[in-house]
C-alpha positions as CSV (number, residue, x, y, z in Angstrom):
1,M,131.7,106.4,84.0
2,A,128.4,108.3,84.7
3,L,128.7,108.5,88.5
4,L,130.3,111.9,89.0
5,P,129.6,114.8,91.4
6,A,127.3,117.5,90.0
7,K,128.9,120.5,88.4
8,R,127.7,124.1,88.0
9,D,127.7,126.7,85.3
10,G,127.9,129.8,87.4
11,S,125.1,129.5,89.9
12,R,123.2,126.8,88.0
13,Y,123.6,123.0,88.4
14,I,124.1,121.0,85.2
15,N,122.4,117.7,84.3
16,P,124.6,114.6,83.8
17,V,123.8,114.7,80.0
18,P,122.4,117.5,77.8
19,T,118.8,118.0,78.8
20,K,115.9,120.1,77.5
21,V,113.7,121.7,80.1
22,G,110.7,123.6,78.8
23,G,109.9,127.2,79.7
24,L,107.2,129.6,78.5
25,S,107.3,128.1,75.0
26,L,106.3,124.7,76.5
27,M,103.2,126.4,78.0
28,F,102.1,127.6,74.5
29,K,102.5,124.1,73.1
30,M,100.5,122.6,76.0
31,G,97.7,125.2,75.9
32,P,95.4,123.6,73.2
33,R,95.8,120.1,74.7
34,F,95.2,121.4,78.2
35,F,92.0,123.3,77.4
36,F,90.6,121.0,74.6
37,G,91.9,117.6,75.5
38,A,89.5,114.9,76.5
39,A,91.6,113.0,79.0
40,A,90.1,112.6,82.5
41,R,93.2,113.9,84.3
42,S,91.5,113.6,87.7
43,P,89.1,110.9,89.1
44,R,85.5,111.8,89.1
45,Q,85.2,110.7,92.7
46,S,87.8,110.7,95.4
47,P,89.4,107.2,95.6
48,G,89.4,105.4,98.8
49,P,89.0,106.1,101.7
50,F,92.5,104.8,102.6
51,H,93.6,104.4,106.2
52,T,96.9,103.4,107.7
53,D,96.7,101.7,111.1
54,P,99.6,103.2,113.0
55,R,99.7,100.2,115.4
56,V,101.4,98.3,112.6
57,Y,104.6,100.2,113.3
58,A,104.8,98.8,116.8
59,T,106.1,95.6,115.2
60,S,109.2,95.4,112.9
61,P,108.7,94.0,109.5
62,Q,109.3,90.2,109.4
63,S,111.1,90.6,106.0
64,G,113.3,93.5,107.2
65,L,111.8,95.7,104.5
66,R,108.4,97.3,104.6
67,I,107.0,100.3,102.6
68,T,104.0,102.4,103.2
69,W,103.2,104.4,100.0
70,F,101.1,107.5,100.8
71,G,100.6,108.5,97.1
72,H,102.7,110.2,94.5
73,S,106.3,109.8,95.7
74,S,105.7,110.0,99.5
75,C,106.8,106.8,101.3
76,L,107.8,105.5,104.7
77,V,110.6,103.0,104.1
78,E,111.4,100.6,107.0
79,I,114.7,99.0,106.0
80,D,116.8,96.8,108.2
81,G,115.8,98.6,111.4
82,V,115.9,102.2,110.0
83,R,112.8,104.3,109.2
84,I,113.1,106.8,106.3
85,L,110.4,109.2,105.3
86,I,110.8,110.1,101.7
87,D,109.5,113.3,99.9
88,P,106.6,113.8,102.3
89,I,103.7,115.9,101.1
90,W,100.6,116.0,103.2
91,D,99.7,119.4,101.8
92,Q,96.3,119.8,100.1
93,R,97.9,121.2,96.9
94,A,101.3,120.8,95.2
95,G,102.1,124.4,94.7
96,P,103.2,127.7,96.3
97,T,99.7,128.3,97.7
98,Q,96.9,126.2,99.2
99,W,94.1,128.0,97.4
100,A,95.3,127.2,93.8
101,G,97.3,124.6,92.1
102,P,97.1,120.8,91.7
103,K,94.8,119.4,94.4
104,R,95.3,115.9,95.8
105,F,92.9,113.2,94.7
106,F,92.5,111.7,98.2
107,P,93.3,112.7,101.8
108,P,96.5,111.4,103.5
109,P,95.9,107.8,104.7
110,L,97.8,108.6,107.9
111,A,97.8,111.8,110.0
112,L,101.2,113.3,110.5
113,D,100.7,113.1,114.3
114,D,100.3,109.3,113.9
115,L,103.7,108.8,112.3
116,P,106.1,106.5,114.3
117,A,109.5,107.7,115.3
118,I,111.5,108.6,112.2
119,D,115.2,108.2,111.8
120,A,115.6,110.4,108.7
121,V,113.6,112.5,106.3
122,L,114.9,112.3,102.7
123,I,114.0,115.2,100.3
124,S,115.1,114.5,96.7
125,H,114.7,118.1,95.3
126,D,112.7,121.3,95.9
127,H,109.7,120.9,93.6
128,Y,106.4,121.4,95.3
129,D,105.2,117.9,94.8
130,H,108.2,116.6,96.7
131,L,108.8,119.3,99.2
132,G,105.5,120.5,100.7
133,A,106.0,123.6,102.8
134,G,103.1,122.9,105.2
135,T,104.2,119.4,105.7
136,V,107.8,120.3,106.5
137,K,106.8,123.0,108.9
138,R,104.7,120.4,110.8
139,L,107.4,117.7,110.7
140,A,110.0,120.1,112.0
141,Q,108.1,120.6,115.2
142,M,107.0,117.0,115.9
143,D,108.3,114.8,118.7
144,A,108.5,111.8,116.4
145,L,111.2,113.6,114.4
146,R,113.1,115.2,117.3
147,Q,116.1,113.0,116.5
148,A,115.6,112.6,112.8
149,R,118.3,113.6,110.3
150,W,117.2,115.6,107.3
151,I,119.0,114.5,104.1
152,T,118.7,116.3,100.8
153,A,120.6,117.6,97.8
154,L,122.9,120.6,97.7
155,G,121.2,123.9,98.3
156,V,117.8,122.6,99.5
157,G,118.9,122.9,103.1
158,A,118.3,126.7,103.0
159,I,114.6,126.1,102.1
160,L,114.3,123.6,104.9
161,K,115.8,126.0,107.3
162,R,113.2,128.7,106.3
163,L,110.5,126.1,107.1
164,G,111.8,125.5,110.6
165,V,114.2,122.6,110.2
166,D,117.2,122.8,112.5
167,P,120.3,123.3,110.2
168,S,122.4,121.2,112.6
169,R,120.2,118.2,111.7
170,C,120.3,118.7,108.0
171,T,122.9,117.1,105.6
172,E,123.2,118.2,102.0
173,L,124.7,115.8,99.5
174,N,126.3,116.1,96.1
175,W,126.0,113.2,93.7
176,T,128.2,110.3,94.8
177,E,128.3,111.5,98.4
178,K,126.8,109.4,101.2
179,V,125.7,109.6,104.8
180,K,125.1,106.9,107.4
181,V,121.9,106.7,109.4
182,G,122.4,103.9,111.9
183,S,123.4,100.9,109.9
184,L,121.9,102.4,106.7
185,A,124.0,104.1,104.0
186,I,122.2,106.7,101.9
187,S,124.0,107.6,98.7
188,A,123.0,110.6,96.5
189,L,123.2,109.7,92.9
190,P,122.7,111.6,89.6
191,A,119.3,112.2,88.1
192,R,118.3,113.9,84.9
193,H,115.9,116.6,86.0
194,F,115.9,120.2,87.3
195,S,115.0,122.2,90.3
196,G,113.2,125.5,91.3
197,R,110.1,126.6,93.1
198,S,109.4,129.2,90.4
199,L,110.2,129.7,86.7
200,F,113.0,132.1,87.6
201,G,114.8,130.0,90.2
202,R,115.6,126.9,88.2
203,F,118.8,124.9,88.6
204,K,119.9,126.9,91.7
205,T,119.6,123.8,94.0
206,L,120.5,120.2,93.1
207,W,118.2,117.3,92.4
208,A,119.2,113.7,93.1
209,S,118.2,110.0,93.2
210,F,119.2,107.8,96.1
211,A,120.5,104.3,96.9
212,L,119.5,103.0,100.3
213,T,122.0,100.3,101.4
214,G,121.1,98.3,104.5
215,V,122.7,95.3,106.2
216,A,120.4,93.0,104.2
217,H,118.4,95.0,101.7
218,R,119.0,97.5,98.9
219,V,116.5,100.0,97.6
220,Y,116.8,102.5,94.8
221,Y,114.7,105.7,94.9
222,G,114.7,107.3,91.5
223,A,112.8,110.4,92.5
224,D,112.3,112.4,89.2
225,S,114.5,111.8,86.2
226,G,114.4,111.3,82.5
227,E,116.1,108.4,80.8
228,W,119.9,108.3,80.5
229,Y,122.7,105.9,80.3
230,G,123.7,106.3,84.0
231,F,121.0,103.9,85.2
232,R,123.2,101.0,84.1
233,D,126.2,102.3,86.1
234,M,124.0,102.9,89.2
235,G,122.7,99.3,89.0
236,E,126.2,97.9,88.6
237,N,127.7,99.9,91.5
238,F,124.9,100.0,94.0
239,G,122.7,97.0,93.1
240,P,121.3,94.5,92.9
241,F,118.2,96.2,94.4
242,D,115.4,94.4,96.2
243,L,113.1,97.2,95.3
244,T,113.4,99.9,92.6
245,M,111.1,102.9,92.9
246,L,110.7,104.7,89.6
247,E,108.3,107.5,88.5
248,I,105.6,106.7,85.9
249,G,103.3,109.6,86.0
250,A,103.3,113.3,85.2
251,S,104.9,112.4,81.9
252,D,104.5,113.6,78.3
253,P,106.6,113.5,75.1
254,L,107.0,117.3,75.5
255,W,109.1,116.8,78.6
256,A,110.5,113.3,78.1
257,D,114.0,114.6,79.0
258,V,113.1,115.1,82.6
259,H,110.4,112.5,83.3
260,L,110.5,108.7,82.6
261,G,106.8,107.9,82.0
262,P,105.7,104.3,82.2
263,E,107.6,103.0,79.2
264,G,110.8,104.8,80.3
265,A,110.4,103.4,83.8
266,V,110.3,99.9,82.5
267,R,113.3,100.4,80.3
268,S,115.2,102.1,83.2
269,F,114.3,99.3,85.6
270,R,115.9,96.8,83.2
271,A,118.9,99.1,82.7
272,L,119.4,99.1,86.5
273,G,119.6,95.4,86.3
274,G,116.0,94.3,86.4
275,H,116.5,92.6,89.8
276,G,113.9,92.4,92.5
277,L,110.7,94.4,92.2
278,L,109.6,97.5,90.4
279,M,107.6,100.0,92.5
280,P,105.8,102.6,90.4
281,I,105.8,106.1,92.1
282,H,104.9,109.7,91.1
283,W,101.3,108.9,90.1
284,G,97.8,108.7,91.4
285,L,97.6,111.8,93.6
286,F,98.0,115.0,91.6
287,D,97.0,116.2,88.1
288,L,100.5,117.2,86.9
289,A,100.3,116.3,83.2
290,L,97.9,115.9,80.2
291,H,97.3,112.1,80.4
292,H,94.3,110.3,81.9
293,W,95.1,109.9,85.6
294,K,95.1,106.0,85.3
295,Q,97.1,105.8,82.1
296,P,100.5,105.4,83.7
297,I,99.6,102.5,85.9
298,E,97.5,100.8,83.2
299,S,100.5,101.0,80.9
300,V,102.8,99.4,83.5
301,F,100.3,96.7,84.4
302,A,100.1,95.7,80.7
303,V,103.8,94.9,80.4
304,K,104.5,91.2,80.4
305,S,107.3,89.5,82.4
306,L,107.6,92.4,84.8
307,N,107.9,91.9,88.6
308,L,105.6,94.6,89.8
309,W,105.2,95.9,93.4
310,S,102.3,98.3,93.6
311,P,100.3,98.4,96.9
312,E,97.2,100.3,97.8
313,P,97.9,103.8,99.2
314,G,98.5,103.8,103.0
315,T,98.9,100.0,103.3
316,P,102.2,99.0,105.1
317,S,103.4,96.2,102.8
318,E,106.3,93.8,103.2
319,V,108.8,93.5,100.4
320,V,109.5,89.8,99.9
321,Q,111.7,88.5,97.1
322,G,109.7,87.2,94.2
323,Q,106.3,88.2,95.6
324,E,104.5,90.8,93.5
325,I,101.8,93.1,94.7
326,R,99.3,94.3,92.1
327,S,96.7,96.3,93.9
328,E,93.9,97.5,91.6
329,W,92.6,100.2,93.9
330,W,92.7,102.7,90.9
331,R,90.1,100.7,88.9
């Protein structure tokens, strides 16, 4: 049985299976490829422009499930009458400062001020490409989120508090714990990854994936994770999923233990049961690896007999059983 609460070794959380996470030695291995590699890790011109019409949110999705993907892992999920904003990052850069670090390929399709009323904000872990400090500071003060719950993994609440989130509205979850938001159950599940907003603060907070279980739909948000046998257990216990959101980008054989990559995402989707549609996330917005920026989505598109759901950034899109979306905006 893979679905167990997270454990700690002293102050450090432990992955569900033995996992190698690179440190300074990894940087030395990456160096030659980083400086002399030929991959176009960023687009030559900014893709888009992409624009989300906020008037769409005045009408509920006919299917009961609608997703707006804003790039990378940031999504607005409307599921059975509940709105969940997942890993929002509107920041210009995914890093501790806004003058250096990975810069976004295109502007946010929707201004934060144009967000509809949000029921909950879900933060999977504390990495900068999932928890943008500037974004959280803004969201914490917005009228559209006055009643929103903030849901995250153990230890991340302290970071949110420092950024202005009211602690009374924040719920931290261990793996296997759940919270209800209206009719929606949000369950924190294991992931094979790590945490830390610096090299010296790793593993001090928890990381998680999540199952969203509504009255009529089920969504799995994989966040960041390497492959492991627990995907099968999660699919059997929380599926079948209408939509499975798995990371495909920022991957490399050097850190395969903590990131799926496109091939790992396909295998993990099938391990989760292979039901419904696969939504590729964690790609197309930041240069976080050594591959060509289009390589992850090109690899997934090339897989045969795969029910793929990949919309254009910023386009609110209904999830309908058996109906693929294969936007080629990245071409």
